[in-house]
N, C-alpha and C positions, 0 to 999 in steps of 0.2 A: 166553772173553768174547763172541766173535762169536755162538756158539751160544745163549748166554743172552739176548743182545740180540734175536736172531731169534725166540726162543721168546716173549719178552715182547711183541714187536711183533705177532707173529701172534696171540697170545692176546688182546691188546687189540683187534685188528681183528675177531676172531670174537665177542668180547663186545659190541662196538659193533654188529655185524651182528645179534646176538640182540635187542638193544634196538630197533634199527630195525624188525625183523620184528614185534616186539610192538607198537610204536607204529603201524605201518601196519595191523596187524590191528585195533587199537582204532578206527582211523579208518574201516575199511570193513566189519568183521564185527560184527554186533550182539551184544550180551551175551545170555546165556541169560535166560529169564524170571525165574529166582530168583537170578541172579547167576552170576559166572564167565563165561569166554569162551574159545573155541577160537582158537588163533593160527595163523599161517602158519609152523608148525614153528619157533617162536622159540627153543626150547630145544635144537634140534639143533646149533647152533654150539658150545654149551658141551659137549655130549656129544662133539663132534668134537675139541675141545681135549684131552679125556681120552684119546681114541683115539690121537691123534697123539703126545702127549707123556707119556702114562702117568697112572695113577689119582691118584698123589700130587699131581702138578701140576694134574690135573683137579679135585680137591677144593679146592685153593687157588683156582683160577679160579672154581669154583662158589660159594665163599664171597664172592669179589669180586662175582659176579653177584647174590648174595643181598643184599649191602649196597646195590648199585645199585637193586635192586627195592624195597628199603625206602625209598630216596629217592623213587623214582617213585610209591610208594604212601604217601607222607608224610601225605596227608590221612586215610587210613584208620588209619595208625599213630598219628597224633596224636589221632584220635577215640577210639581204644581207651583212652587215658589220661584221658579226660574222664568225669565222673560220668554214670551212666546207660547206658553202652555195654554193660555186662554185667549190668545190673540196677541196684538201688539203690546209690548211693555210688560212689566211685572205687575200682576193684579193680586196684591196681597189679600184683599178682601175676599176675592173668589177662592183663593187657595185655603183661607181659613174656613170659608163656608163649606168647601169640599170636605175638609177634615171633620167638620162638625156633622154634616149630613151623611156622608158616606162611611164614616167610621164611628164617631162618638155616639151619635143618635142611633144609627142603624144597628150596631151590635149591642148597644145597651138595651134596646127593645126586646132582645131575646130573653131578657129577664121577666117578661110578661108571661112566660110559659106556664107558670103555676097559678094563673088567675082563676082557673076553674077547679082547683083541687078541693075546695070546700063547697063547691056549688053543684058539681056533678059527681054522684056517688060511684059510678063505674070508673075505675082507675084508667082503663084504656081509653075510654071516650074522653075523660077529663084531660089526660095528657095529650091526646090527639088534637082536641080543640085548642088547648094551650099552645101547641106547636103551630097550628094554623094562624092563630092570632099573632104570636111572637114573630114568626117568619114573614107573615103578611105585613106587619108593622115595619120590619126591616125593608121589605120590598117598596112600601110607600115612601120611605125615607130616600131610597135610591131614585125613585121616580121623581121626587121633588128636586133632588140634586141635579138629575139629568135635565129636567125641564129648565131650571134656572141657569145652569152653567154650560150645558152642552147642546141645547136645542138647535144651535146653529149648524150642527152636523146632520140635521134631519133629512134635508133634501139629498145630500150625498149618500146617506145610509139607505134610503129607500130606492135609490136609482143604481145601486151597485149591480154589477154583472152577477147573475145567479140568484138575485133576490126575486121573489114571486112578482108576477105582473101587477098585482094589486098595489105594490109599493109605488110605482109610477102614477097610478090612478089617484093615490092619496096626495101626492105632491101637487097634482093638477087641481084637485077638488077642495083641499083644505087650506084655510088661512095659515100663515106662518106660525102663529101662536098655537093654534090647535094641532098643527102638524108636529110642532116641537113636543107637545104633551104626548101625542100618540107615539112619537119616536121614543121617548123615554120609557113609556109603558112597554112597548115592544122590545126595545133593546135590553132592558133589565129583566123583562119577563122571559126572554129566551133561556136564561139560566135559572132565574129565581122560581118560576112556576114549577118546573120539574123538581127543583130542590124542595119546595114546599110540599108537593105531593109525596115525594119519596120519604121525607122526614115524618109526615103525618102517618104514612103506612107503617114505617118502622117503629114509631112511638106506640102505635096500637098493638104491635106484635110484642115488643119488649115489656109492655105493661102486664103481660101474662105471668111474668116472674114477680111474685109478691115483694121480694126484698128490694127490687129496683124501684118500685113505686111507693115504698114505705114513707110516710110523712114523718120527718124527724122532729119538726116543731111547727 
């Protein structure tokens, strides 16, 4: 019972830390020109839960984090259920799919962060690889969501003023379906790729502190 209480308490603290890091990031780091934002490694605490307590508990914690993110993003979630968000009319299925892919699946995947904890003996390398997989899985979920739900914005996105000239070349050379996929990869990658790299670097550094990467169970 004492071990379970300690696990719950520690996980709650790390989830709270993740939210604080995100809120601080929103206060001081500007959003990308087309949306999305790099944070102060706000997802690393969730990855750390998985590393310390195992993937099963990590996925559970990731799901809790996903639900918290839905609350924090309530304005966006509510807007998705309003007429006109995805086009003409109210598209409930699209709104539900957005909630699933951009929130529930994307953030739950952070619980994969501990998948290498018993496979790679070096704690820093193990945590870094777990971070890459966990955040990479989140990135893939956003790519899928963007492709299915928002690929109609691809041509507009690549032809905006200030976008590199290769954007217009993509519009001319790619089919609409391929362009939609490239759009989702680029749009989400603008903020997710720097976030992935930064989190991997910081995870490698903090693993030098033995108590942080101690495996609780």
